[in-house]
VEXVEXPA-931251 format. One record per residue (C-alpha): residue number from 1; residue in three letters; x negated, y negated, z negated. Coordinates in Angstrom, 2 decimals, padded with zeros to 5 digits, always signed. Layout:
N
  seq  type       xx       yy       zz
  NUM   ala        X        Y        Z
...
! end
This chain:
103
  seq  type       xx       yy       zz
    1   met  +020.85  +020.36  -047.46
    2   val  +022.20  +016.65  -048.45
    3   pro  +023.41  +017.43  -052.11
    4   arg  +019.98  +018.67  -052.87
    5   arg  +017.85  +015.42  -051.16
    6   ile  +020.79  +012.92  -052.94
    7   gly  +020.09  +015.17  -056.47
    8   lys  +016.27  +014.78  -056.03
    9   gln  +016.30  +011.44  -055.41
   10   trp  +018.50  +010.79  -058.50
   11   lys  +016.06  +012.79  -060.48
   12   gln  +012.86  +010.22  -059.24
   13   leu  +015.55  +007.32  -060.56
   14   pro  +014.69  +007.43  -064.04
   15   met  +010.81  +007.77  -063.70
   16   ala  +011.03  +004.57  -061.30
   17   val  +012.90  +002.49  -063.95
   18   val  +010.20  +003.50  -066.33
   19   leu  +007.43  +002.76  -064.27
   20   val  +008.77  -000.99  -063.57
   21   met  +009.53  -001.56  -067.06
   22   ala  +006.35  -000.49  -068.70
   23   ser  +004.74  -002.92  -065.66
   24   ser  +007.18  -005.64  -066.36
   25   gly  +006.45  -005.43  -070.29
   26   ser  +002.61  -005.50  -069.85
   27   ala  +003.16  -008.46  -067.32
   28   met  +005.43  -010.41  -069.73
   29   ala  +002.85  -009.93  -072.82
   30   gly  -000.21  -011.36  -070.73
   31   glu  +002.22  -014.86  -070.01
   32   gly  +002.33  -015.01  -074.02
   33   ala  +006.27  -014.10  -074.13
   34   thr  +006.18  -012.88  -077.58
   35   tyr  +008.93  -013.69  -079.95
   36   his  +008.27  -013.93  -083.46
   37   gly  +011.49  -014.82  -084.95
   38   lys  +014.68  -012.60  -086.00
   39   pro  +015.82  -010.08  -083.07
   40   ser  +019.53  -011.19  -081.81
   41   ala  +021.97  -008.20  -082.73
   42   glu  +022.15  -008.12  -078.54
   43   ala  +018.33  -007.42  -078.58
   44   met  +018.42  -004.59  -081.12
   45   val  +021.23  -003.08  -079.35
   46   phe  +019.52  -003.67  -075.83
   47   asp  +016.65  -001.91  -077.31
   48   thr  +017.92  +000.87  -078.84
   49   val  +020.42  +002.25  -075.89
   50   val  +018.22  +001.10  -072.99
   51   val  +014.77  +000.26  -073.52
   52   arg  +013.19  +003.16  -076.10
   53   pro  +015.13  +006.28  -074.41
   54   leu  +013.12  +004.89  -071.30
   55   met  +009.96  +004.37  -073.28
   56   leu  +010.63  +007.77  -074.89
   57   val  +010.53  +009.16  -071.49
   58   gly  +007.62  +007.09  -070.40
   59   thr  +005.60  +008.75  -073.32
   60   ala  +006.18  +012.09  -072.27
   61   val  +005.24  +011.50  -068.61
   62   gly  +001.93  +009.42  -070.02
   63   ala  +001.03  +012.29  -071.91
   64   val  +001.57  +015.07  -069.00
   65   leu  -000.73  +012.38  -067.07
   66   tyr  -002.97  +012.49  -069.68
   67   gly  -003.07  +016.53  -069.32
   68   ile  -003.49  +016.50  -066.14
   69   ser  -006.21  +014.01  -065.54
   70   phe  -008.10  +015.04  -068.89
   71   pro  -010.70  +017.04  -066.34
   72   phe  -011.19  +014.19  -064.67
   73   ser  -011.64  +011.54  -067.24
   74   ala  -013.66  +013.78  -070.03
   75   ala  -016.02  +013.84  -066.62
   76   gly  -016.30  +010.03  -066.17
   77   gly  -016.50  +009.78  -070.00
   78   asn  -013.22  +007.53  -070.56
   79   thr  -011.09  +010.28  -072.37
   80   gln  -010.56  +008.09  -075.26
   81   glu  -009.43  +004.90  -073.20
   82   ala  -007.00  +007.53  -071.05
   83   gln  -005.22  +008.38  -074.36
   84   arg  -004.62  +005.02  -075.21
   85   arg  -003.45  +003.89  -072.25
   86   leu  -000.96  +006.49  -071.39
   87   val  -000.34  +008.19  -074.75
   88   glu  -000.91  +005.89  -077.91
   89   glu  +000.38  +002.55  -076.31
   90   pro  +003.81  +003.66  -075.03
   91   ala  +004.57  +005.68  -078.46
   92   tyr  +003.95  +002.75  -080.02
   93   gln  +006.30  +001.32  -077.92
   94   val  +008.89  +003.29  -078.84
   95   phe  +007.92  +004.43  -082.86
   96   gly  +005.89  +001.35  -083.66
   97   arg  +007.46  -001.47  -083.01
   98   pro  +010.12  -003.12  -084.74
   99   leu  +013.36  -003.11  -083.27
  100   gly  +014.42  -006.03  -080.87
  101   his  +010.86  -007.45  -080.83
  102   phe  +009.69  -007.07  -077.35
  103   asp  +005.68  -007.89  -077.75
! end
């Protein structure tokens, strides 16, 4: 029983990391912490190795959550807002943002 419990906790770890990173990025953007110069090589490597894969997982999770929440957001009349927040914004962080730029 113990190994299954530990395995389940390890499966939940990436989800927790994605949620923390998504919320911290929004907080930093709200404080005006954008950088408009050339990114360093370290920032580009960190973005490629850590941030982009986590945000790709976040995009997939957001798409699943959007699918689950669609009936409720349709009833509330905010399907476009839910799509933008849960799917489009995370997808932009993976595919639309320049490498090494954290805005």
